[in-house]
C-alpha positions in Angstrom: -43.8 -30.9 -12.8 -40.6 -29.0 -12.8 -37.5 -31.0 -13.6 -35.4 -31.8 -10.5 -31.7 -31.3 -10.3 -29.2 -33.6 -8.5 -29.7 -31.6 -5.3 -33.4 -32.0 -5.4 -34.1 -28.4 -6.4 -36.8 -27.8 -8.9 -35.6 -26.4 -12.3 -38.2 -23.7 -12.9 -36.5 -22.7 -16.1 -36.7 -26.2 -17.6 -39.5 -25.5 -20.1 -41.5 -22.6 -21.5 -45.0 -22.1 -20.0 -47.7 -24.0 -21.9 -51.1 -22.5 -22.2 -53.9 -24.5 -20.6 -57.2 -23.8 -19.1 -57.5 -23.2 -15.4 -60.2 -25.9 -15.4 -62.0 -24.7 -12.3 -65.5 -23.5 -11.3 -65.0 -20.7 -8.8 -67.2 -20.4 -5.8 -69.5 -17.5 -6.7 -71.7 -16.8 -3.7 -75.1 -17.9 -2.6 -78.6 -16.4 -2.7 -78.5 -16.5 1.1 -75.2 -15.8 2.9 -76.7 -17.3 6.0 -77.1 -20.7 4.3 -73.9 -20.6 2.3 -72.0 -23.9 2.4 -68.9 -23.0 0.4 -65.5 -22.8 2.2 -64.3 -19.3 3.4 -61.5 -19.7 0.9 -61.5 -21.8 -2.3 -58.1 -23.4 -3.1 -57.3 -24.3 -6.6 -53.9 -25.9 -7.5 -53.0 -24.8 -11.0 -50.0 -27.0 -10.8 -48.0 -28.5 -7.9 -46.1 -25.2 -7.3 -48.9 -22.7 -8.0 -52.1 -22.1 -6.1 -55.0 -19.6 -6.7 -57.3 -18.7 -3.8 -60.7 -17.0 -3.9 -62.4 -15.5 -0.9 -66.0 -16.4 -0.4 -68.6 -13.7 -1.2 -70.5 -14.6 2.0 -67.4 -13.4 3.9 -66.9 -10.3 1.7 -68.7 -9.4 -1.5 -65.5 -8.3 -3.2 -64.5 -12.0 -3.3 -60.9 -11.2 -4.3 -58.4 -13.7 -5.8 -55.0 -14.3 -4.2 -52.0 -16.1 -5.6 -49.5 -18.4 -3.8 -46.4 -19.3 -5.8 -43.7 -21.7 -4.6 -40.0 -21.4 -5.4 -37.0 -23.4 -4.1 -36.2 -21.0 -1.3 -39.4 -19.3 -0.5 -43.0 -18.8 -1.5 -44.8 -15.6 -2.2 -48.4 -14.7 -1.3 -49.7 -12.0 -3.5 -52.5 -10.1 -1.7 -54.2 -11.0 1.6 -57.9 -10.5 0.9 -60.7 -8.3 2.2 -61.1 -9.5 5.8 -58.8 -9.1 8.7 -60.4 -11.6 11.1 -58.8 -15.1 11.1 -62.1 -16.4 12.5 -64.1 -15.5 9.5 -61.3 -15.6 6.9 -58.6 -18.1 8.0 -56.0 -17.1 5.4 -53.0 -17.8 7.6 -54.3 -21.3 8.5 -54.9 -22.1 4.8 -51.6 -20.8 3.6 -49.7 -22.6 6.5 -51.4 -25.8 5.4 -50.5 -25.3 1.8 -46.9 -24.6 2.7 -46.7 -27.6 4.9 -48.1 -29.8 2.1 -45.6 -28.4 -0.4 -42.7 -29.0 2.0 -43.8 -32.5 2.7 -43.4 -33.1 -1.1 -40.3 -31.0 -1.4 -38.4 -31.1 1.9 -36.2 -28.2 2.8 -34.2 -27.4 6.0 -35.7 -23.9 6.0 -38.3 -22.1 4.0 -39.5 -18.5 3.9 -42.8 -16.8 3.1 -42.9 -13.4 1.4 -46.1 -11.4 1.3 -46.5 -8.9 -1.5 -49.5 -7.0 -3.0 -50.9 -5.7 -6.2 -52.0 -2.4 -4.5 -53.0 -1.1 -1.1 -56.9 -1.0 -1.3 -58.5 -2.7 1.7 -59.8 -5.8 -0.1 -56.2 -6.7 -1.0 -54.4 -6.0 2.3 -56.9 -6.7 5.1 -55.3 -10.1 6.0 -51.8 -8.8 6.5 -52.1 -8.8 10.2 -52.5 -12.6 10.2 -48.9 -12.9 9.1 -47.4 -10.3 11.4 -46.1 -12.9 13.9 -45.5 -15.8 11.5 -42.0 -17.1 11.7 -39.7 -16.9 8.6 -42.1 -14.4 7.0 -41.6 -11.0 5.5 -44.6 -8.7 4.8 -44.0 -5.8 2.5 -46.4 -3.0 2.9 -48.5 -2.2 -0.1 -48.3 1.6 0.1 -46.3 3.6 -2.4 -43.4 4.4 0.0 -42.9 0.8 1.1 -43.8 -1.2 -2.0 -42.0 0.9 -4.5 -39.0 1.2 -2.3 -38.8 -2.6 -2.0 -38.9 -3.0 -5.8 -36.7 0.0 -6.5 -39.4 1.8 -8.4 -38.9 5.1 -6.5 -35.7 5.8 -8.3 -36.6 3.9 -11.5 -40.4 3.6 -12.0 -39.9 2.2 -15.5 -37.6 -0.6 -14.3 -38.5 -4.3 -14.3 -37.8 -5.6 -10.8 -37.1 -9.2 -10.2 -38.1 -11.2 -7.1 -36.2 -14.6 -6.9 -38.1 -17.3 -5.1 -35.3 -19.7 -5.6 -35.0 -20.4 -9.4 -38.5 -19.1 -9.9 -38.0 -15.4 -10.7 -41.0 -13.0 -10.9 -40.8 -9.9 -13.1 -42.5 -6.9 -11.4 -43.7 -3.7 -13.0 -45.0 -0.4 -11.6 -48.4 -0.1 -13.2 -50.2 3.0 -11.8 -53.5 4.1 -13.0 -56.0 2.2 -10.9 -53.9 3.2 -7.9 -50.6 5.1 -7.7 -48.8 2.2 -6.1 -50.2 -0.6 -8.3 -47.8 -3.4 -9.2 -48.2 -6.2 -11.9 -46.3 -9.5 -11.7 -45.2 -11.8 -14.4 -44.4 -15.4 -13.6 -42.3 -17.1 -16.4 -43.0 -20.6 -14.9 -46.8 -20.5 -15.5 -46.9 -17.6 -17.9 -49.3 -15.7 -15.6 -49.6 -12.0 -15.8 -51.0 -11.0 -12.5 -52.7 -7.6 -13.0 -54.5 -7.0 -9.7 -57.3 -4.5 -10.3 -55.7 -3.0 -13.4 -57.2 -5.6 -15.7 -59.9 -8.1 -14.9 -63.4 -9.0 -16.1 -65.2 -6.2 -14.4 -65.3 -2.5 -13.6 -61.8 -1.1 -14.2 -61.8 1.9 -11.8 -59.3 4.4 -13.0 -57.8 6.9 -10.6 -55.4 8.5 -13.1 -56.6 8.2 -16.8 -53.3 9.2 -18.3 -51.3 6.9 -16.0 -53.7 4.1 -16.7 -53.3 4.6 -20.5 -49.5 4.5 -20.2 -49.7 1.4 -18.1 -51.8 -0.5 -20.6 -49.4 0.5 -23.3 -46.5 -0.7 -21.2 -48.1 -4.0 -20.4 -48.7 -4.7 -24.1 -45.1 -3.9 -24.9 -43.9 -6.1 -22.0 -46.1 -9.0 -23.1 -44.9 -8.9 -26.7 -41.5 -10.2 -25.6 -42.8 -13.0 -23.3 -45.0 -16.1 -23.2 -48.2 -15.0 -21.5 -50.7 -17.8 -20.9 -53.3 -16.0 -18.9 -53.9 -12.4 -17.7 -55.3 -12.8 -14.2 -56.8 -10.0 -12.2 -58.2 -10.1 -8.7 -62.0 -10.0 -9.3 -64.9 -11.1 -11.5 -67.7 -8.6 -11.8 -69.1 -9.2 -15.2 -71.8 -11.5 -16.3 -71.6 -13.7 -19.4 -73.9 -11.1 -21.1 -71.5 -8.8 -23.0 -71.1 -5.4 -21.3 -73.3 -6.3 -18.3 -71.9 -6.4 -14.8 -73.2 -7.5 -11.5 -74.2 -4.6 -9.2 -71.8 -3.5 -6.5 -72.2 -5.6 -3.3 -73.7 -8.5 -5.2 -73.1 -11.7 -3.1 -74.4 -14.3 -5.7 -72.9 -14.3 -9.2 -74.0 -17.6 -10.8 -73.3 -16.4 -14.4 -69.7 -15.3 -14.1 -67.3 -15.5 -17.1 -63.9 -17.0 -16.5 -61.3 -15.2 -14.5 -58.6 -15.6 -17.1 -58.2 -13.0 -19.9 -55.6 -12.7 -22.7 -53.2 -10.2 -24.1 -55.8 -9.5 -26.8 -57.9 -8.0 -24.0 -55.1 -5.6 -23.2 -55.3 -4.4 -26.8 -59.0 -4.1 -26.6 -58.6 -1.8 -23.6 -55.9 0.2 -25.5 -58.3 0.6 -28.4 -61.2 1.6 -26.0 -59.0 4.3 -24.3 -58.0 5.7 -27.7 -61.6 5.8 -28.9 -62.6 7.7 -25.8 -59.7 10.1 -26.0 -58.2 12.3 -23.3 -61.6 13.2 -21.6 -62.4 10.3 -19.4 -65.9 8.8 -19.5 -67.5 5.5 -18.3 -68.0 3.1 -21.1 -68.9 -0.6 -21.2 -67.3 -3.2 -23.4 -68.0 -7.0 -23.6 -65.7 -8.1 -20.8 -64.8 -4.9 -19.0 -66.2 -1.5 -18.1 -63.9 1.6 -18.0 -64.8 3.6 -14.9 -62.9 6.8 -14.5 -62.7 8.3 -11.0 -64.2 11.7 -11.9 
């Protein structure tokens, strides 16, 4: 729990992040989507100000992870999932309920929701429309022209942008390679490095090999000066058998490894890229597969 000031505000800078397990078993699909009994969205409270969501594979096989972080003045939702329909994917309803619960514990006269993204692929932005008419909400488009303008990356792509949620200040980096508009977020409160589809236990699809290589190097340099507890991407596609992934469009993954990775895995990716050299090729490693778009 964050320390509270005299005004009741949470001091998100009161302590350094402490590494601890996510301590959750993620919903991982069902042999029969028709008979699936899991919720459309799994909600896991990492702490009282940090929520991780996972979309059900029966709704969409991509089963992306989303992140809801609360600050004193506003919350941020990072990514909106793979399904537009609120009937089949009630993201707005779930987020509204989580915000209401947080405000019941932490009353505020006004509170804002900011919607950001890791990149503009459809399985990360499909739910944006559910928030279009939500009061006190700002949705920043995920495309290069809108997202990078918001962060100021258009003029300074190597800058570290900061998004202040009210004492909880995210550091944001332009990290192209998987997609030209990709953004990575670091949350000093939890120590999470939120890497979208750039790094996760699965198939790392690389649109631009050179840009991806520079991004991995930059992330390593960035993490060297910070306390990173977990590297968290937006999917799980690997099995627990080293180097073996689930086929695309799989809707039942009972043998998933954990979502969380470490900065050591960033170094493994850097070594793998160096071993392959400048001519891209697909190659499998224990917890990830490099998949160049060639």
